[in-house]
C-alpha positions as CSV (number, residue, x, y, z in Angstrom):
1,M,-60.8,93.4,99.9
2,S,-60.6,93.2,103.6
3,V,-59.7,94.9,106.9
4,G,-59.0,92.9,110.1
5,M,-58.0,93.4,113.7
6,T,-55.8,91.7,116.2
7,E,-57.3,89.7,119.0
8,S,-56.4,92.5,121.5
9,A,-58.3,95.1,119.4
10,A,-61.3,92.8,119.0
11,T,-61.4,92.2,122.8
12,K,-61.3,95.9,123.5
13,V,-63.9,96.7,120.9
14,Q,-66.2,93.9,122.2
15,T,-65.9,95.3,125.7
16,L,-66.8,98.8,124.6
17,M,-69.7,97.5,122.5
18,D,-71.0,95.5,125.5
19,M,-71.1,98.7,127.6
20,E,-73.4,100.2,125.0
21,E,-76.0,97.4,125.4
22,N,-77.0,97.5,121.7
23,K,-76.6,94.1,120.0
24,D,-76.8,95.7,116.5
25,L,-73.6,97.8,116.9
26,K,-70.7,97.4,114.6
27,L,-67.4,99.1,114.6
28,R,-67.2,101.5,111.6
29,I,-63.7,102.3,110.4
30,F,-63.3,105.2,108.0
31,V,-60.8,107.6,106.4
32,S,-61.5,111.3,106.1
33,G,-59.5,114.2,104.7
34,G,-57.4,116.0,107.2
35,G,-54.7,115.3,109.7
36,C,-51.2,116.5,109.3
37,S,-50.4,113.8,106.6
38,G,-53.5,114.4,104.4
39,F,-55.9,111.7,105.6
40,E,-56.9,110.5,109.0
41,Y,-58.4,107.4,110.5
42,G,-61.7,107.4,112.3
43,F,-63.7,104.9,114.4
44,T,-67.3,105.0,115.5
45,F,-70.0,102.6,116.6
46,D,-72.8,102.3,114.1
47,D,-75.9,100.1,113.9
48,D,-76.8,101.3,110.3
49,V,-75.3,99.2,107.5
50,K,-75.3,101.3,104.4
51,E,-75.5,100.0,100.8
52,N,-71.9,100.7,99.9
53,D,-70.5,99.2,103.2
54,T,-68.2,96.2,103.3
55,V,-69.0,94.1,106.3
56,V,-66.3,91.9,107.7
57,E,-65.9,90.0,111.0
58,S,-62.7,89.7,112.9
59,F,-62.5,87.6,116.1
60,G,-66.3,87.8,116.3
61,V,-66.5,91.6,116.0
62,P,-68.3,93.0,113.0
63,L,-66.6,95.8,111.1
64,L,-68.1,98.3,108.6
65,V,-66.0,100.0,106.0
66,D,-67.5,102.3,103.3
67,Q,-66.4,101.9,99.7
68,M,-64.1,105.0,99.6
69,S,-62.3,104.1,102.8
70,M,-61.9,100.5,101.8
71,G,-59.8,101.6,98.9
72,M,-57.3,103.1,101.3
73,L,-57.6,100.5,104.1
74,D,-57.6,97.3,102.1
75,G,-55.2,94.8,103.8
76,S,-55.0,96.9,107.0
77,E,-55.0,95.6,110.5
78,V,-56.4,97.4,113.6
79,D,-54.4,96.8,116.8
80,Y,-55.0,98.0,120.3
81,Q,-51.8,98.9,122.2
82,T,-51.0,99.9,125.7
83,S,-47.8,101.8,126.5
84,L,-46.4,104.4,128.8
85,Q,-48.1,107.1,126.7
86,G,-51.6,105.4,127.2
87,E,-53.9,103.2,125.3
88,S,-54.9,103.5,121.7
89,F,-56.1,101.8,118.5
90,V,-53.4,101.8,115.8
91,I,-53.9,100.9,112.2
92,K,-51.2,99.1,110.4
93,N,-51.9,100.1,106.8
94,P,-49.9,98.7,103.9
95,N,-51.3,101.4,101.6
96,A,-49.7,104.3,103.6
97,A,-46.6,105.8,102.1
98,S,-46.0,107.7,105.3
99,T,-47.7,108.3,108.6
100,C,-47.5,111.2,111.0
101,G,-45.8,110.7,114.4
102,C,-49.2,110.7,116.0
103,G,-50.2,107.6,114.0
104,K,-53.6,108.9,113.4
105,S,-53.0,110.3,109.9
106,F,-51.3,109.1,106.8
107,T,-50.3,109.8,103.2
108,P,-51.6,107.2,100.7
109,A,-48.9,105.4,98.7
110,D,-50.4,106.6,95.4
111,A,-50.2,110.2,96.6
112,G,-46.4,110.1,97.0
113,A,-44.3,109.9,100.1
114,G,-43.8,112.6,102.7
115,C,-45.5,114.1,105.7
116,G,-47.9,117.0,105.4
117,H,-45.6,119.2,107.6
118,A,-44.1,121.8,105.3
119,A,-40.5,122.8,105.8
120,E,-40.1,126.5,106.4
121,Y,-37.3,128.3,104.6
């Protein structure tokens, strides 16, 4: 089980971590309930490795993923993209049946396809 990131994402994360001046920081990637598609992605810096965390390194950047989130993120790749709309981290998740237009929330493949937006009749 693993999660990785592109070189551009790793470069951006390393730049942000260097600004914090804490050599123990790692990027925590997690999934929480919510968002318009059922689950949403989250990112935070953390210097506390918990017992159920998976620790992986991608382009020299340490990543933390808790056990529950790893089940939904296994095989995913974090990318950092710059476009006319701005800059953002984007997760390419092979376990997502669908994602919302914002790209920050998803429906897991085992939950069935479809966006969380209900049609009104």
